C-alpha positions, 0 to 999 in steps of 0.5 A: 504544461510544466513538469511540475504541473503535470506531476500534480495529482488529484487530492481528495478532500480531507474530512467527512465525505458522503458515501456517494462520493466514495469508490464502492463496489460489491461482489454480491447483492442483499443485506450483509448477512444474506449470502446463503450460498456461503460454505462457512459461518462467515457470510459477509466481509467489508473491505475498507480500501485505503486508495481504490484509485491507486492501481495496486489497490484496485488490483486488490479490489478485483481479487477481493471481489473474485475470491468472495464471489467464488466462496459465496461470501457477500463482499463489499469494498469502499474507499475514498476517491483520489490518491491522497490518504483520507483516514477519516473517510475510511474510519467512517465507512468502517463505523458504518460496516459495524453498525450494519453487522458485517461478519468480517472486516478487512482494513489498512490501519495507516494511522494505527491509533485511529483504527484501534478503538474501532477494531475493539468495537468490532471484535466486541460484536463478533466481527473477525478482523484482517489487517493488510499490509501494516504488519503488527502496527495494531493488535486487535486483529485476528490475522494480518496478511501482506508485506512483511515491512521489516524484510522489505526494508532490509531487502531495499537496503541490500539492493541499493548496496548492489549499486557501485560506489557511495550510495547517499540516501534521502528518505521521503515519508509521510510523518514520523512514526506509523507504519512507515517507520517499520520499513525505514527502521529496518532499511536503516538497521541493514545498510551495507557499508556504501549506503548512508542516510543523509536526510529524511523529509516529510510530505504529509502523505500528500502527493501534491507536496512530494515534488517540493519536499524532494527538490528541497532535500536535494538542494539541502543535501546535494550529495544525494543520489538516491531518493527512497520512499515507501509511499506508492503515491510519491513516484510522480513527485520524486520523478518530477523533482529529479527532472526539474533539478536536472539530475537525471542520470545522477539521482535515482528513485527507489520506490514501492509497487510496480505501477505503469508510472513506475515501469516508465520510470525504470525504463526512463532512467529516473527510477533505479528500482521498486519493491513489487508487492503482491496485492492480489495474493494479499486480498485473496489470502485474507478472504480465505483466512477469515473464512477458515477462522469462521470455520473454527480452523487455526490460522497463522497470525501473520502471513507474508506475501513477500516482495520482488525487487525490480530493476531495469535488469529483471523488469521485462522478465517480471512483466512477462510473469504469470498474469494471474498473480496480480490480476493482470499484467502492467502495459 
């Protein structure tokens, strides 16, 4: 099997998908408003998970279920199968949750303009809304929890600048605009003297296209020695492109999250570093803050759960850290 074929990932169909085809779980049973043991006015939370099959979003699911069960709140999480973003599928699930009168919603508005009308509709019927990991891309949520993308972009730039010599960066992102630009613009605004952006390429958020996009970038800009992407699902394509172009040891990926695939890339020399986000903290804090809002308490509009930049130098230390923080250690 070729490297290109082995790097290809399963892609979920775009458009309407029936509920039976989604990844779905629940931490309790009964109708959305029936969790009588809840210590708060809030009885039910629907978590519209963007990619339940992606390792770190799977961690968010587990921690969401653990926290809602602990608090006696009915927690249901659903999202598309596969590893390609499918906004329409998620939007359909949110519409159902609004119709079923859940008390609160947790969502990741990857395409903000598509989510804003649903958020407005949800708030009009009294739903509390927490957004995860998308900063202030939308304005109708009650609170936002997750990585501060501006801080993350600046941190990535600083860490690339710690590498010796000139660093010529090719950026791979899903499309112009959206939440990716928050990271990328912060990255560009904080470039050290030895770091330069030479090109930006787009893969439409489709992991099966990333390898071709990355190879084309490396061909058009042979001076590139860093491929940077904020898309967690771009790792396989970046790794395959580096190998197929014979650039191992000369071109390195800088990516997002600390999945087993990223760990292998750091150890194998195709990935220089990654921003480890704290998905368990995101899910738990979002639940806790939504409960607090339902109790009439004041909560901060944004809560930064931070990132840790991981390279070969600190990988073993990070992996040996507390297993409970992220719902378990990576292998």
